[in-house]
Biotite code that builds the C-alpha atoms (Angstrom):
import biotite.structure as struc

atoms = struc.array([
    struc.Atom([-20.992, -12.009, 15.839], chain_id="A", res_id=1, res_name="MET", atom_name="CA", element="C"),
    struc.Atom([-21.205, -11.548, 11.880], chain_id="A", res_id=2, res_name="SER", atom_name="CA", element="C"),
    struc.Atom([-18.445, -12.995, 9.877], chain_id="A", res_id=3, res_name="LYS", atom_name="CA", element="C"),
    struc.Atom([-17.944, -9.333, 8.786], chain_id="A", res_id=4, res_name="ASN", atom_name="CA", element="C"),
    struc.Atom([-17.241, -8.008, 12.426], chain_id="A", res_id=5, res_name="VAL", atom_name="CA", element="C"),
    struc.Atom([-14.942, -10.866, 13.086], chain_id="A", res_id=6, res_name="LYS", atom_name="CA", element="C"),
    struc.Atom([-13.443, -10.564, 9.477], chain_id="A", res_id=7, res_name="HIS", atom_name="CA", element="C"),
    struc.Atom([-12.510, -6.732, 10.969], chain_id="A", res_id=8, res_name="LEU", atom_name="CA", element="C"),
    struc.Atom([-11.429, -7.882, 14.245], chain_id="A", res_id=9, res_name="LEU", atom_name="CA", element="C"),
    struc.Atom([-8.843, -10.455, 12.722], chain_id="A", res_id=10, res_name="GLU", atom_name="CA", element="C"),
    struc.Atom([-7.380, -7.669, 10.280], chain_id="A", res_id=11, res_name="ASN", atom_name="CA", element="C"),
    struc.Atom([-7.202, -5.356, 13.290], chain_id="A", res_id=12, res_name="MET", atom_name="CA", element="C"),
    struc.Atom([-5.700, -8.129, 15.747], chain_id="A", res_id=13, res_name="PHE", atom_name="CA", element="C"),
    struc.Atom([-3.229, -9.158, 12.748], chain_id="A", res_id=14, res_name="HIS", atom_name="CA", element="C"),
    struc.Atom([-2.145, -5.376, 12.466], chain_id="A", res_id=15, res_name="THR", atom_name="CA", element="C"),
    struc.Atom([-1.160, -4.900, 16.437], chain_id="A", res_id=16, res_name="GLY", atom_name="CA", element="C"),
    struc.Atom([0.797, -8.874, 16.267], chain_id="A", res_id=17, res_name="THR", atom_name="CA", element="C"),
    struc.Atom([2.559, -7.243, 12.899], chain_id="A", res_id=18, res_name="VAL", atom_name="CA", element="C"),
    struc.Atom([3.411, -3.984, 14.625], chain_id="A", res_id=19, res_name="ASN", atom_name="CA", element="C"),
    struc.Atom([2.799, -3.688, 18.463], chain_id="A", res_id=20, res_name="PRO", atom_name="CA", element="C"),
    struc.Atom([2.737, 0.099, 18.499], chain_id="A", res_id=21, res_name="ASN", atom_name="CA", element="C"),
    struc.Atom([-0.207, -0.118, 16.484], chain_id="A", res_id=22, res_name="ASN", atom_name="CA", element="C"),
    struc.Atom([-2.158, -2.768, 18.877], chain_id="A", res_id=23, res_name="LYS", atom_name="CA", element="C"),
    struc.Atom([-5.564, -2.565, 19.105], chain_id="A", res_id=24, res_name="PHE", atom_name="CA", element="C"),
    struc.Atom([-7.549, -2.493, 22.842], chain_id="A", res_id=25, res_name="SER", atom_name="CA", element="C"),
    struc.Atom([-10.873, -3.981, 22.806], chain_id="A", res_id=26, res_name="ALA", atom_name="CA", element="C"),
    struc.Atom([-12.508, -0.407, 23.060], chain_id="A", res_id=27, res_name="GLN", atom_name="CA", element="C"),
    struc.Atom([-10.338, 1.121, 20.360], chain_id="A", res_id=28, res_name="GLN", atom_name="CA", element="C"),
    struc.Atom([-11.748, -2.469, 18.191], chain_id="A", res_id=29, res_name="MET", atom_name="CA", element="C"),
    struc.Atom([-15.414, -1.358, 19.281], chain_id="A", res_id=30, res_name="ARG", atom_name="CA", element="C"),
    struc.Atom([-14.743, 2.323, 18.303], chain_id="A", res_id=31, res_name="GLU", atom_name="CA", element="C"),
    struc.Atom([-13.109, 1.095, 14.775], chain_id="A", res_id=32, res_name="GLU", atom_name="CA", element="C"),
    struc.Atom([-16.476, -0.911, 14.213], chain_id="A", res_id=33, res_name="LEU", atom_name="CA", element="C"),
    struc.Atom([-18.801, 2.002, 15.772], chain_id="A", res_id=34, res_name="VAL", atom_name="CA", element="C"),
    struc.Atom([-17.179, 4.421, 13.068], chain_id="A", res_id=35, res_name="TRP", atom_name="CA", element="C"),
    struc.Atom([-17.742, 1.661, 10.211], chain_id="A", res_id=36, res_name="ARG", atom_name="CA", element="C"),
    struc.Atom([-21.304, 2.176, 11.605], chain_id="A", res_id=37, res_name="VAL", atom_name="CA", element="C"),
    struc.Atom([-21.603, 5.897, 10.941], chain_id="A", res_id=38, res_name="GLN", atom_name="CA", element="C"),
    struc.Atom([-20.204, 5.617, 7.351], chain_id="A", res_id=39, res_name="PHE", atom_name="CA", element="C"),
    struc.Atom([-22.794, 2.221, 6.396], chain_id="A", res_id=40, res_name="GLY", atom_name="CA", element="C"),
    struc.Atom([-20.651, -0.426, 6.274], chain_id="A", res_id=41, res_name="GLU", atom_name="CA", element="C"),
    struc.Atom([-21.841, -2.174, 9.250], chain_id="A", res_id=42, res_name="LEU", atom_name="CA", element="C"),
    struc.Atom([-25.243, -2.301, 10.964], chain_id="A", res_id=43, res_name="ASP", atom_name="CA", element="C"),
    struc.Atom([-25.232, -0.662, 14.459], chain_id="A", res_id=44, res_name="GLU", atom_name="CA", element="C"),
    struc.Atom([-26.714, -3.830, 15.762], chain_id="A", res_id=45, res_name="ASN", atom_name="CA", element="C"),
    struc.Atom([-23.774, -6.037, 14.513], chain_id="A", res_id=46, res_name="ASP", atom_name="CA", element="C"),
    struc.Atom([-21.394, -4.492, 17.009], chain_id="A", res_id=47, res_name="ILE", atom_name="CA", element="C"),
    struc.Atom([-20.600, -6.370, 20.259], chain_id="A", res_id=48, res_name="PRO", atom_name="CA", element="C"),
    struc.Atom([-20.084, -5.433, 23.449], chain_id="A", res_id=49, res_name="LYS", atom_name="CA", element="C"),
    struc.Atom([-16.668, -4.259, 24.787], chain_id="A", res_id=50, res_name="THR", atom_name="CA", element="C"),
    struc.Atom([-16.416, -7.154, 27.001], chain_id="A", res_id=51, res_name="SER", atom_name="CA", element="C"),
    struc.Atom([-17.569, -9.515, 23.835], chain_id="A", res_id=52, res_name="THR", atom_name="CA", element="C"),
    struc.Atom([-14.433, -8.571, 22.322], chain_id="A", res_id=53, res_name="ILE", atom_name="CA", element="C"),
    struc.Atom([-12.239, -8.538, 24.917], chain_id="A", res_id=54, res_name="GLN", atom_name="CA", element="C"),
    struc.Atom([-13.508, -12.245, 25.250], chain_id="A", res_id=55, res_name="ASN", atom_name="CA", element="C"),
    struc.Atom([-12.634, -12.680, 21.631], chain_id="A", res_id=56, res_name="TRP", atom_name="CA", element="C"),
    struc.Atom([-9.361, -11.224, 21.746], chain_id="A", res_id=57, res_name="ILE", atom_name="CA", element="C"),
    struc.Atom([-8.524, -14.026, 24.297], chain_id="A", res_id=58, res_name="ALA", atom_name="CA", element="C"),
    struc.Atom([-10.271, -16.739, 22.627], chain_id="A", res_id=59, res_name="SER", atom_name="CA", element="C"),
    struc.Atom([-8.460, -15.829, 19.191], chain_id="A", res_id=60, res_name="PHE", atom_name="CA", element="C"),
    struc.Atom([-5.217, -15.067, 20.558], chain_id="A", res_id=61, res_name="SER", atom_name="CA", element="C"),
    struc.Atom([-4.872, -18.645, 22.518], chain_id="A", res_id=62, res_name="ARG", atom_name="CA", element="C"),
    struc.Atom([-6.064, -20.243, 18.899], chain_id="A", res_id=63, res_name="LYS", atom_name="CA", element="C"),
    struc.Atom([-3.447, -17.952, 17.144], chain_id="A", res_id=64, res_name="TRP", atom_name="CA", element="C"),
    struc.Atom([-0.619, -18.921, 19.334], chain_id="A", res_id=65, res_name="LYS", atom_name="CA", element="C"),
    struc.Atom([-1.673, -22.575, 19.319], chain_id="A", res_id=66, res_name="LYS", atom_name="CA", element="C"),
    struc.Atom([-1.378, -22.609, 15.704], chain_id="A", res_id=67, res_name="ALA", atom_name="CA", element="C"),
    struc.Atom([2.156, -20.716, 15.111], chain_id="A", res_id=68, res_name="MET", atom_name="CA", element="C"),
    struc.Atom([3.308, -23.396, 17.605], chain_id="A", res_id=69, res_name="ALA", atom_name="CA", element="C"),
    struc.Atom([2.231, -25.992, 15.357], chain_id="A", res_id=70, res_name="ILE", atom_name="CA", element="C"),
    struc.Atom([3.410, -24.606, 12.246], chain_id="A", res_id=71, res_name="ARG", atom_name="CA", element="C"),
    struc.Atom([6.915, -23.973, 13.913], chain_id="A", res_id=72, res_name="LYS", atom_name="CA", element="C"),
    struc.Atom([6.826, -27.701, 14.869], chain_id="A", res_id=73, res_name="LEU", atom_name="CA", element="C"),
    struc.Atom([5.917, -28.627, 11.398], chain_id="A", res_id=74, res_name="GLU", atom_name="CA", element="C"),
    struc.Atom([8.503, -26.461, 9.619], chain_id="A", res_id=75, res_name="ALA", atom_name="CA", element="C"),
    struc.Atom([10.712, -27.720, 12.119], chain_id="A", res_id=76, res_name="ARG", atom_name="CA", element="C"),
    struc.Atom([9.950, -31.661, 11.626], chain_id="A", res_id=77, res_name="GLU", atom_name="CA", element="C"),
    struc.Atom([10.111, -30.845, 7.885], chain_id="A", res_id=78, res_name="ASN", atom_name="CA", element="C"),
    struc.Atom([13.935, -29.763, 8.073], chain_id="A", res_id=79, res_name="VAL", atom_name="CA", element="C"),
    struc.Atom([15.224, -32.768, 10.258], chain_id="A", res_id=80, res_name="ARG", atom_name="CA", element="C"),
    struc.Atom([13.216, -35.179, 7.102], chain_id="A", res_id=81, res_name="THR", atom_name="CA", element="C"),
    struc.Atom([14.313, -32.923, 4.255], chain_id="A", res_id=82, res_name="ALA", atom_name="CA", element="C"),
])
């Protein structure tokens, strides 16, 4: 998966994180990428399958939750040591 596609998927993921009413499904993410092909922003060969996007969402979500948990723990530790 290209860096550009990953960047776009991350933006869509975070849009849904900020506002659950704007949460994208894997199919909706793929449709957004296909739309960008039509406007020349992406190459058709760069568009992953819906199942690949589903796997990416699961993996990215796990990493995101872990990063946020670590951040929260570090913030609590900083408050205690201050």
